[in-house]
DRENDO-1510 file (C-alpha; in Angstrom, 1 decimal, always signed):
<recs>
REC; n; res; u; v; w
REC; 1; MET; +128.9; -70.7; +118.1 .
REC; 2; LYS; +125.6; -71.2; +119.8 .
REC; 3; PHE; +124.7; -70.3; +123.4 .
REC; 4; ILE; +121.6; -72.0; +124.9 .
REC; 5; GLU; +120.6; -70.0; +128.0 .
REC; 6; PHE; +118.2; -70.4; +130.9 .
REC; 7; GLY; +117.6; -67.7; +133.5 .
REC; 8; ILE; +116.3; -64.2; +134.3 .
REC; 9; GLY; +117.4; -61.0; +132.7 .
REC; 10; ASN; +117.3; -62.0; +129.0 .
REC; 11; THR; +114.5; -61.3; +126.5 .
REC; 12; TRP; +113.1; -64.9; +127.1 .
REC; 13; PRO; +113.6; -67.3; +130.1 .
REC; 14; VAL; +115.0; -69.9; +127.6 .
REC; 15; ARG; +116.8; -68.7; +124.4 .
REC; 16; THR; +119.4; -69.6; +121.9 .
REC; 17; GLU; +121.9; -66.9; +120.9 .
REC; 18; PHE; +123.8; -67.4; +117.6 .
REC; 19; GLU; +127.2; -65.7; +117.2 .
REC; 20; LEU; +128.3; -65.6; +113.5 .
REC; 21; GLU; +131.9; -65.7; +112.4 .
REC; 22; GLU; +131.9; -62.0; +111.2 .
REC; 23; GLY; +130.9; -61.0; +114.8 .
REC; 24; ALA; +127.1; -60.5; +114.3 .
REC; 25; GLU; +124.7; -62.0; +116.8 .
REC; 26; TYR; +121.0; -62.8; +116.9 .
REC; 27; GLU; +118.8; -64.7; +119.3 .
REC; 28; GLU; +115.7; -66.9; +119.1 .
REC; 29; LYS; +113.2; -68.0; +121.7 .
REC; 30; GLY; +113.6; -71.6; +123.0 .
REC; 31; ILE; +116.3; -74.2; +122.2 .
REC; 32; LYS; +117.2; -74.4; +118.5 .
REC; 33; GLY; +119.1; -77.0; +116.5 .
REC; 34; PRO; +121.2; -79.9; +117.6 .
REC; 35; ILE; +123.5; -79.4; +120.6 .
REC; 36; ASP; +127.2; -80.1; +120.2 .
REC; 37; PHE; +128.3; -79.6; +123.8 .
REC; 38; GLN; +131.4; -77.5; +124.3 .
REC; 39; SER; +131.1; -76.2; +127.8 .
REC; 40; PHE; +128.7; -75.2; +130.6 .
REC; 41; TYR; +128.6; -71.8; +132.2 .
REC; 42; ILE; +127.0; -69.6; +134.9 .
REC; 43; ARG; +126.8; -65.9; +134.2 .
REC; 44; ILE; +125.9; -63.4; +136.9 .
REC; 45; TRP; +125.6; -59.8; +135.8 .
REC; 46; LEU; +125.4; -57.2; +138.6 .
REC; 47; SER; +125.1; -53.7; +137.2 .
REC; 48; GLN; +128.2; -53.2; +135.0 .
REC; 49; THR; +130.2; -56.2; +136.4 .
REC; 50; VAL; +129.8; -59.7; +134.9 .
REC; 51; PHE; +131.1; -62.8; +136.6 .
REC; 52; ILE; +131.4; -65.9; +134.4 .
REC; 53; MET; +132.2; -69.4; +135.6 .
REC; 54; ASP; +132.8; -71.7; +132.6 .
REC; 55; THR; +133.9; -75.4; +132.6 .
REC; 56; LYS; +136.3; -74.7; +129.7 .
REC; 57; ASP; +137.6; -71.2; +130.3 .
REC; 58; GLY; +137.4; -71.1; +134.1 .
REC; 59; PHE; +136.5; -67.9; +136.0 .
REC; 60; LYS; +136.3; -64.4; +134.4 .
REC; 61; LYS; +135.3; -61.0; +135.6 .
REC; 62; MET; +134.3; -58.4; +133.0 .
REC; 63; LYS; +133.1; -54.8; +132.9 .
REC; 64; LYS; +130.3; -53.7; +130.5 .
REC; 65; ARG; +129.0; -50.3; +129.6 .
REC; 66; ARG; +125.3; -51.3; +130.1 .
REC; 67; ARG; +123.8; -51.7; +133.5 .
REC; 68; LYS; +121.9; -55.1; +133.7 .
REC; 69; TRP; +120.8; -57.6; +136.3 .
REC; 70; LYS; +121.0; -61.2; +135.1 .
REC; 71; PHE; +121.4; -64.7; +136.4 .
REC; 72; ILE; +122.0; -67.1; +133.5 .
REC; 73; ILE; +122.9; -70.8; +133.2 .
REC; 74; GLY; +124.0; -71.8; +129.7 .
REC; 75; ILE; +125.6; -74.3; +127.4 .
REC; 76; VAL; +128.0; -73.5; +124.6 .
REC; 77; SER; +127.5; -75.5; +121.4 .
REC; 78; LYS; +129.0; -75.4; +117.9 .
</recs>
């Protein structure tokens, strides 16, 4: 899967994060590769609570161990 993200709180304001099948992840600056649109999402990370609104999966609320402050708009691609 590939996640193309725009926003504040990540390493770069525009980045592409790649998630490999074995669970490893890596990121690159900018938009990489062709986009095979799967869904659109908004992620708001307030301290250890993450709110995710996704066009495919709906609304989710998660807890994380790290404390971050992020506002991200993204596209999920194959």
